[in-house]
C-alpha positions in Angstrom: 87.5 78.8 83.3 90.4 81.2 83.4 91.3 82.3 87.0 91.1 86.0 86.1 87.7 86.0 84.3 84.2 86.4 85.7 82.4 83.3 86.7 79.3 83.9 84.6 76.1 85.8 85.0 75.0 86.4 88.6 71.2 86.3 88.9 68.9 87.2 91.8 68.6 83.5 92.6 72.3 83.0 93.3 73.2 82.4 97.0 76.6 82.0 98.6 77.8 81.8 102.2 80.2 84.7 101.9 80.8 87.3 99.3 84.2 89.0 99.4 84.3 92.3 97.7 87.8 93.3 96.6 90.5 91.0 95.3 93.6 92.5 96.8 95.8 90.6 99.4 93.1 91.0 102.2 90.3 89.7 100.1 92.3 86.9 98.6 93.6 85.7 102.0 90.1 85.7 103.4 88.7 83.8 100.4 91.5 81.2 100.6 90.9 80.7 104.3 87.1 80.2 103.7 87.5 78.0 100.7 89.7 75.5 102.4 87.1 75.2 105.1 84.5 74.1 102.5 82.6 77.4 102.8 80.8 78.6 99.7 82.7 81.8 98.9 82.7 84.2 96.0 85.1 87.0 95.4 84.5 90.0 93.1 86.5 93.0 92.1 85.4 96.1 90.2 88.5 96.1 88.0 88.1 94.5 84.5 91.5 92.9 84.9 93.5 91.8 88.0 94.7 95.0 89.7 98.4 95.5 89.2 99.7 97.6 92.1 103.0 97.4 93.9 103.1 100.2 96.5 103.1 97.5 99.3 106.6 95.9 99.2 105.7 92.6 100.9 104.6 90.7 103.9 106.1 91.2 107.4 107.0 88.2 109.6 103.5 87.7 111.0 102.0 87.8 107.6 104.5 85.2 106.4 103.3 82.9 109.1 99.8 83.3 107.8 100.9 82.7 104.3 102.7 79.6 105.5 99.5 78.4 107.1 97.7 78.9 103.8 100.4 76.9 102.0 101.9 79.7 99.8 104.9 80.9 101.8 107.3 78.9 99.8 106.0 80.4 96.6 106.2 83.9 98.1 109.7 83.5 99.3 110.8 82.1 95.9 109.1 85.1 94.1 110.8 87.7 96.3 114.0 88.5 98.2 115.2 89.3 101.6 115.1 93.1 102.4 118.1 94.9 101.1 120.7 97.1 102.8 119.9 100.8 102.3 122.5 103.1 100.8 121.8 106.8 101.6 123.1 109.7 99.6 123.3 113.4 100.1 124.2 115.8 97.3 124.5 112.8 95.0 127.3 111.3 97.1 126.8 108.1 99.2 127.1 109.0 102.9 125.9 106.0 104.9 124.7 102.4 104.6 122.3 100.6 106.9 120.9 97.2 107.2 118.0 97.3 109.8 117.8 93.5 109.7 121.6 92.8 110.2 121.2 91.8 113.8 118.1 89.6 113.4 117.9 85.9 112.8 115.2 83.3 112.9 114.6 82.0 116.5 113.0 78.9 117.8 109.7 80.7 118.5 109.6 82.6 115.2 110.8 81.1 111.9 110.5 84.4 110.1 112.6 87.2 111.4 112.2 89.9 108.7 109.8 91.2 106.1 110.1 89.9 102.6 110.3 92.0 99.4 107.8 90.8 96.7 105.7 92.9 94.3 102.1 93.1 95.5 100.8 92.1 92.1 103.0 88.9 92.3 101.7 88.1 95.8 98.2 88.5 94.4 99.0 86.1 91.5 100.1 83.5 94.0 97.0 83.8 96.1 94.7 83.7 93.1 96.4 80.5 92.0 95.9 79.0 95.5 92.3 80.1 95.5 91.7 78.6 92.0 93.0 75.3 93.5 89.9 75.3 95.6 87.7 75.9 92.6 87.1 79.6 93.3 88.0 82.3 90.8 88.0 86.0 91.1 84.9 87.5 89.3 86.2 90.7 87.6 84.3 93.7 86.4 81.8 93.3 89.2 81.1 96.6 90.9 78.9 96.5 94.0 76.3 99.4 93.9 73.7 98.2 96.5 73.5 96.3 99.8 70.2 95.4 101.4 69.8 93.5 104.7 67.0 93.3 107.2 67.8 95.4 110.3 65.9 92.9 112.5 67.1 89.7 110.8 68.5 87.1 113.3 72.1 85.9 112.6 71.2 82.2 112.5 73.9 79.5 112.3 74.9 78.6 108.8 73.9 75.0 109.0 70.3 76.0 109.8 70.3 78.6 107.0 71.3 75.9 104.5 68.5 73.7 105.8 65.8 76.4 105.4 64.6 78.0 102.2 61.7 80.1 103.5 61.1 83.8 104.1 62.8 83.8 107.5 66.0 82.5 106.1 65.8 84.9 103.2 65.4 87.8 105.6 68.7 86.9 107.2 70.7 87.3 104.0 72.3 90.3 102.3 71.1 91.2 98.8 74.0 92.6 96.8 73.4 94.5 93.7 76.0 94.9 91.0 76.3 97.6 88.3 75.3 96.6 84.9 78.2 94.8 83.3 79.7 95.2 79.9 77.3 92.7 78.4 74.3 94.7 79.5 73.4 92.3 82.2 72.1 93.5 85.6 73.0 91.3 88.5 72.2 90.6 92.1 73.4 88.0 94.6 72.2 86.9 98.0 74.9 86.1 100.6 74.8 85.1 104.2 77.7 87.4 104.9 79.5 90.1 102.9 83.1 91.3 103.6 84.2 94.6 102.1 87.9 94.4 101.3 87.6 97.0 98.6 90.2 99.5 99.7 90.3 103.0 101.1 87.5 104.2 98.8 85.4 101.2 99.7 81.9 101.1 98.1 80.8 98.7 100.7 81.7 101.1 103.6 80.0 104.0 101.8 76.8 101.9 101.2 76.7 101.0 104.8 77.0 104.7 105.8 80.0 104.0 108.1 82.1 107.0 108.9 85.8 107.1 108.0 87.3 109.7 110.2 90.9 110.9 110.1 93.1 113.2 108.3 94.9 113.6 104.9 98.1 115.5 104.9 98.1 117.4 101.7 101.6 118.7 102.2 103.1 115.1 102.7 103.0 113.9 99.1 105.0 111.2 97.2 104.8 110.0 93.6 105.3 106.3 93.0 105.6 103.9 90.1 107.3 100.8 88.7 110.2 101.8 86.4 112.9 100.1 84.4 116.4 101.4 84.4 119.2 100.6 82.0 121.2 97.5 83.1 124.1 98.3 85.4 122.7 101.8 86.1 122.7 101.0 89.8 123.7 98.1 92.1 120.7 95.8 92.4 121.9 94.6 95.8 121.0 97.8 97.5 118.0 100.0 98.2 119.2 103.5 97.0 117.9 106.6 98.8 118.7 110.2 97.9 117.5 112.9 100.4 118.1 116.5 99.6 116.7 119.8 100.9 114.5 120.1 97.8 113.2 116.5 97.6 114.1 112.9 97.5 114.3 109.8 95.2 114.2 106.2 96.4 114.9 103.2 94.1 114.5 99.6 95.3 114.9 96.6 92.9 111.8 94.7 92.2 112.5 91.0 92.9 112.0 88.6 90.0 112.8 91.2 87.4 116.1 92.0 85.7 115.7 95.8 85.3 112.6 96.6 87.3 112.7 99.1 90.2 110.2 100.6 92.7 110.4 104.4 92.2 109.3 106.8 95.0 110.1 110.5 95.1 109.0 113.9 96.3 106.9 115.3 93.4 107.7 118.0 91.0 105.8 121.2 91.8 104.3 124.0 89.7 105.1 127.7 90.2 102.7 127.9 93.1 104.2 125.0 94.9 101.4 122.5 94.1 102.5 118.9 93.3 102.3 117.9 89.7 100.9 114.5 88.6 103.5 111.8 88.0 104.7 111.2 84.4 107.5 109.2 82.9 109.2 112.4 81.8 108.8 113.9 85.3 110.4 110.8 86.8 113.3 111.2 84.4 113.8 114.8 85.5 113.6 113.8 89.2 116.1 111.0 88.6 118.6 113.3 86.9 118.2 116.1 89.4 118.7 114.0 92.6 120.9 111.1 91.5 123.1 112.5 88.8 122.1 109.6 86.5 121.0 110.6 83.0 117.3 110.8 82.7 117.5 108.5 79.7 118.6 105.7 82.1 114.9 105.4 83.0 113.5 103.5 80.0 110.0 102.8 81.2 107.5 103.9 83.8 104.1 102.4 84.7 101.6 102.1 87.6 102.2 105.8 88.3 100.3 107.2 91.3 100.4 110.0 93.9 100.4 109.1 97.5 99.3 111.4 100.3 99.7 110.6 103.9 96.2 109.4 104.9 95.3 108.3 108.4 91.7 107.1 108.8 89.7 104.5 110.5 86.1 103.3 110.2 83.7 104.0 113.0 83.0 100.3 113.2 84.0 97.2 111.4 80.6 95.5 111.2 77.1 96.4 110.3 74.8 93.4 110.7 76.0 90.7 108.3 78.5 93.0 106.5 82.1 93.4 107.7 85.0 95.6 106.7 88.6 94.5 106.5 91.9 96.0 105.3 92.1 99.4 103.8 88.3 99.6 103.7 88.4 99.7 107.5 91.7 101.6 108.2 94.4 103.3 106.2 97.8 104.1 107.7 100.9 106.2 107.0 103.1 104.3 104.7 106.0 104.1 107.1 106.6 100.6 108.5 104.8 98.9 105.6 101.9 97.9 107.8 98.9 98.7 105.6 98.7 95.5 103.6 99.9 93.4 106.5 97.2 94.7 108.9 94.7 93.8 106.2 96.0 90.2 105.8 95.9 89.8 109.6 92.3 91.2 109.7 91.3 88.5 107.2 93.0 85.7 109.2 91.1 86.8 112.3 87.8 86.9 110.6 88.0 83.8 108.4 88.0 81.1 111.0 85.1 82.8 112.9 82.9 82.9 109.8 83.8 79.3 109.1 82.8 78.1 112.5 79.5 80.0 112.5 78.6 78.9 109.0 79.4 75.3 109.8 76.8 75.5 112.6 79.4 74.8 115.3 79.7 78.2 116.9 77.1 80.7 118.0 76.9 83.8 115.7 78.0 85.9 118.7 81.5 84.7 117.9 81.5 87.2 115.0 81.3 90.1 117.5 84.9 89.4 118.5 86.2 90.4 115.1 85.6 94.1 115.7 86.4 93.6 119.4 89.9 92.4 118.6 90.8 94.1 115.4 89.5 97.6 115.8 91.9 98.3 118.8 94.8 96.8 116.7 94.0 99.1 113.8 93.9 102.1 116.1 97.3 101.1 117.6 98.7 100.6 114.1 97.6 104.1 113.1 99.5 105.4 116.1 102.6 103.3 115.3 102.8 104.2 111.6 102.3 107.9 112.3 105.0 107.8 114.9 107.4 105.9 112.5 106.6 108.5 109.8 107.5 111.3 112.1 110.7 109.6 113.1 111.6 109.0 109.4 110.9 112.6 108.3 113.1 113.7 111.1 115.9 111.3 110.2 116.1 112.2 106.6 116.7 115.8 107.4 120.2 114.7 108.6 122.9 113.3 106.3 122.8 109.5 106.6 119.2 109.3 107.7 116.8 107.0 105.7 113.9 104.6 105.6 115.5 102.3 108.2 114.1 104.7 110.8 110.7 103.3 110.0 111.6 99.7 111.0 111.3 98.6 114.6 110.4 95.4 116.4 106.8 96.6 116.4 106.6 96.5 112.6 107.1 92.7 112.5 103.6 92.0 113.7 104.8 89.2 116.0 103.8 91.1 119.1 100.2 91.8 118.3 97.8 90.0 120.6 94.3 90.2 122.1 94.7 90.0 125.9 91.6 92.2 126.3 89.4 90.0 124.2 86.5 88.0 125.5 88.1 85.0 123.7 91.2 85.4 125.9 90.1 83.1 128.7 92.1 82.2 131.7 91.3 80.0 134.7 90.2 83.0 136.8 87.6 84.1 134.3 86.3 80.6 133.7 86.2 79.9 137.5 84.1 83.0 138.1 80.8 81.2 137.7 81.0 80.5 133.9 81.1 76.7 133.9 78.0 75.0 132.6 77.7 72.9 135.7 77.7 76.1 137.8 74.2 76.7 136.5 74.9 80.0 134.6 73.2 81.3 131.6 75.1 81.1 128.3 75.3 84.8 128.1 77.5 84.8 131.2 80.5 83.4 129.3 82.3 86.7 129.3 85.4 88.4 130.6 84.9 90.4 133.9 82.5 93.3 133.4 84.3 96.0 131.3 83.6 98.6 134.0 86.3 96.9 136.0 89.0 97.3 133.4 91.3 100.3 133.3 92.7 101.1 129.8 95.1 103.5 128.2 93.3 105.0 125.2 94.1 106.1 121.7 93.4 109.9 121.2 90.2 108.9 119.5 89.0 107.0 122.6 90.0 103.5 121.3 91.7 101.3 123.8 95.4 100.7 123.3 96.1 97.0 122.7 98.0 95.3 125.6 97.1 98.2 127.9 94.5 96.3 129.9 94.9 96.2 133.6 93.2 94.3 136.4 90.6 95.8 138.7 93.3 97.1 141.1 94.9 99.1 138.3 98.0 96.8 138.3 99.2 95.7 134.8 98.4 92.2 133.8 101.9 90.7 133.6 102.7 87.2 132.3 104.4 84.5 134.2 106.6 82.3 132.0 104.9 81.6 128.7 102.3 83.4 126.7 99.0 84.7 128.2 95.6 84.1 126.7 95.3 86.4 123.7 99.0 86.4 122.8 100.4 85.0 119.6 101.2 81.3 120.1 105.0 80.8 119.8 106.5 78.4 117.3 109.0 75.8 118.3 111.1 73.2 116.5 110.1 69.6 117.4 110.4 66.1 116.0 107.5 64.0 114.9 107.0 61.3 117.6 106.3 58.6 115.0 108.8 59.3 112.3 111.5 61.3 114.0 111.3 63.8 111.2 111.8 67.5 112.0 108.7 69.7 112.2 107.6 72.7 114.2 104.5 73.7 116.2 103.3 76.2 113.6 103.2 73.4 111.1 101.1 71.4 113.6 98.8 74.4 113.9 98.5 74.8 110.1 95.0 74.4 108.7 91.5 75.4 109.7 91.4 73.9 113.2 91.9 74.8 116.8 94.8 72.9 118.3 94.9 71.6 121.9 98.5 71.1 123.1 99.2 68.8 126.0 102.4 69.1 128.0 103.2 66.5 130.7 101.8 63.1 131.5 98.7 64.6 133.2 97.5 66.0 129.9 96.7 62.6 128.3 93.2 62.3 129.7 92.2 65.8 128.5 93.6 65.1 125.0 91.7 61.8 124.8 88.5 63.5 125.9 89.0 66.3 123.3 89.8 63.9 120.5 86.7 61.8 121.3 84.4 64.9 121.4 85.8 67.0 118.6 87.8 64.7 116.3 87.1 65.7 112.7 85.0 68.8 113.7 87.5 71.6 113.8 89.8 70.6 116.7 93.0 68.6 116.7 95.1 67.5 119.7 98.9 67.4 119.9 100.8 65.7 122.8 104.2 67.5 123.3 106.6 65.1 124.9 109.8 66.2 126.7 113.0 64.6 125.3 113.4 62.3 128.3 109.7 61.5 128.8 108.4 57.9 128.5 106.1 57.8 125.5 105.1 54.1 125.9 102.7 52.6 123.4 100.7 55.7 122.5 98.1 56.1 119.9 99.2 59.6 119.3 102.4 58.4 117.7 100.6 56.4 115.1 98.1 59.3 114.5 101.1 61.6 114.1 102.5 59.4 111.3 99.1 59.3 109.6 98.6 63.1 110.0 102.1 63.8 108.6 101.3 61.7 105.5 98.0 63.4 105.1 99.5 66.9 105.5 102.3 66.1 103.0 99.7 65.0 100.4 97.5 68.0 101.1 100.4 70.4 100.5 101.5 68.7 97.3 97.9 68.8 96.0 97.0 72.2 97.2 94.7 71.1 100.0 96.7 72.5 102.9 94.4 72.7 105.9 91.6 70.6 104.5 89.4 69.0 107.1 90.8 65.5 106.6 93.1 63.2 108.5 93.3 62.0 112.1 92.4 64.5 114.9 95.6 64.0 116.9 99.4 63.9 116.7 102.4 63.8 118.9 105.7 65.6 118.8 108.9 65.4 120.8 110.3 68.6 122.2 113.9 67.4 121.7 115.7 70.6 122.6 113.1 72.0 125.1 112.2 74.9 122.9 108.4 74.3 123.2 108.5 74.0 127.0 110.5 77.2 127.2 108.2 79.1 124.8 105.0 78.0 126.7 106.4 78.1 130.2 105.5 74.5 130.9 108.8 73.5 132.3 108.4 76.1 135.1 104.8 75.0 135.6 105.8 71.3 136.0 108.5 72.3 138.5 106.1 74.4 140.5 103.5 71.6 140.7 106.2 69.1 141.8 107.5 71.4 144.5 104.0 72.0 145.7 103.5 68.3 146.1 100.3 68.5 143.9 101.3 65.6 141.7 103.7 63.4 143.6 103.1 60.5 141.2 103.4 62.6 138.1 99.9 61.5 137.1 98.4 65.0 137.2 101.5 67.0 136.2 101.1 68.9 133.0 99.6 71.9 131.1 97.0 72.3 128.4 97.2 75.1 125.9 94.3 75.8 123.5 95.6 77.6 120.3 93.0 79.2 118.1 93.0 78.7 114.3 94.7 82.1 113.9 97.7 81.0 116.1 96.6 82.9 119.2 96.4 81.3 122.7 92.9 81.0 123.9 93.4 79.2 127.1 96.3 78.0 129.2 95.5 75.9 132.3 96.9 73.0 134.4 96.2 69.6 133.0 93.8 68.8 135.9 91.4 71.6 134.8 89.6 69.6 132.2 86.4 71.6 132.9 88.0 74.9 131.7 89.2 73.2 128.5 85.7 71.7 127.9 84.0 75.0 128.4 86.4 77.0 126.3 86.1 74.6 123.3 82.3 74.7 123.7 82.4 78.4 123.3 84.4 78.1 120.0 83.2 74.9 118.5 79.9 73.9 120.2 79.4 70.6 121.9 81.5 68.5 119.5 80.3 66.1 116.8 76.7 67.0 117.4 77.5 70.7 116.9 77.7 70.2 113.1 74.0 69.5 113.0 71.4 72.4 112.8 70.8 73.8 116.3 67.6 72.7 117.8 65.2 74.8 119.9 65.3 73.1 123.2 66.1 73.6 126.8 69.6 72.3 126.1 72.3 75.0 126.6 73.5 76.5 123.4 77.2 77.4 122.8 78.2 80.4 124.9 77.5 83.8 123.5 80.2 86.4 123.5 79.5 89.9 124.7 78.9 92.8 122.5 82.0 94.9 123.1 81.3 97.7 120.6 80.6 100.2 123.4 83.7 99.0 125.3 85.9 99.5 122.2 84.6 103.0 121.4 84.4 104.3 125.0 87.5 102.7 126.3 
């Protein structure tokens, strides 16, 4: 079946694990992540043909890391181009040139140092192709008009839901109703979870009755479109920007085309100052007025739209078994290019959590952490993009000012983390009576009570990410290396078995949690993890220092096998499939991994304290979540904390893949409901 056609009639007897509504970048990333986990996913879009939009100009560095994990980064890089230097004009004359990325370069802990220009419709094509490789195709012309779920339905684990087929299981599903399609067929579908990725005018959000508060600036208007210019009309190696007192025109070459350009401009206005709708002739008049080029140089214009600065956020990102992601949950000022990127990152946060719950390994309470983590990030992004817009509007009032004012280190996405999250465990929190052998109830697996946390709040009352402080009011500062909740750094390494170059983010790639072991003392913990979780969503990786004795280690042979499996997976479109050995080993030849994770300092501190004179206990364990964020970082002799943290994410190991049983045995730890904490700060 063609990738862009519907998948046939949907009847009321159809059931799927997850229904994704909306086939833009957010929905496609989520569907790809779920499909590679073996989750039954369907994705629908109301459009009769694949949407062809290009307002978003491409992924930022953090989104590129996500696309790399999904196995499509190479295709995205090939389809696009590096961001271009910006040439600014005033009164039709060039006055300044700026390259906001001139001083940046890839670093050991971040392989991508800049955003990438690629048409949104081309990015979507690449993601649809990847999704089709998993046997999932976008069902077009499917408009959601109804959602029904039981308000009292328990959120049972997916493995049990698949095993049951009675009324109780049915009550725990969402019934989705579609509009009558063009063939006159009514349709309904039952899904265990639904995710609305259907844009700022989200039908899913409206059906849920979730508020979408914010503002629309009617006086801040821009017209946009894809145009073609006569060859040699402008230098395609530059992003051209004309700013005058009575308006502006911006033209950026569309990568992969010979004569295509992104056109953005202040609109034409009528006699009363009201903006006129964009037209091809209107674009020609704007071009001639601001640039001095003849209007006839613009030979074609399509995808015309009017953009108004719109800053809004949903009251909540979840209602029962239905979630919101991307523009359905939050819309931002265009400055900084963070709208599409924030949606992609929403999807990557949610995908692994749905996967673990539906596989029956994690308690459904894990899904509460999606809103807990992503709502504050969205609020902060609203602040950031609004501030960047103000800076840009101020800059363009001066000759030489331009869109480079919108770009800062904050817009890369690499600094986004979740230190406030209940998933951001550290030894202090785990030692505070939360170990299973301390006799606590599963519901006690939480961060300290939120009443002890001081936060800096967004004007709407949402906590500012990274503003969490300890009970004394002192900021939580890191020692060397990332804290729990931070993005896990990348680092170049060598495969211990083959000597081939690799990097930690390549080790992380795929739908698993990764347990990194630094130092000789980490071996016992890694062996225990591999024995408990091998093949059920957790991999281990021993990170050897360049001068460390590796001996005859199994990890080296496992590393060779894993490398061969991953190479085959990438060739055959199975990146991240749950296959291959559970462990690997790499050599930190240049010390970049130790530097990034602060393990060199930890080892020196342990040695100087005399705590591991023989070296047998020296080391550090770092648990990295499937979305590349640090979950736990503890000394290697703290196997109990590692055991407990993995139990919270992945259950008790191999047995966790079976349907949960009703017994006195402790279930995987529940995560707290942080909705009140998020809204009240």
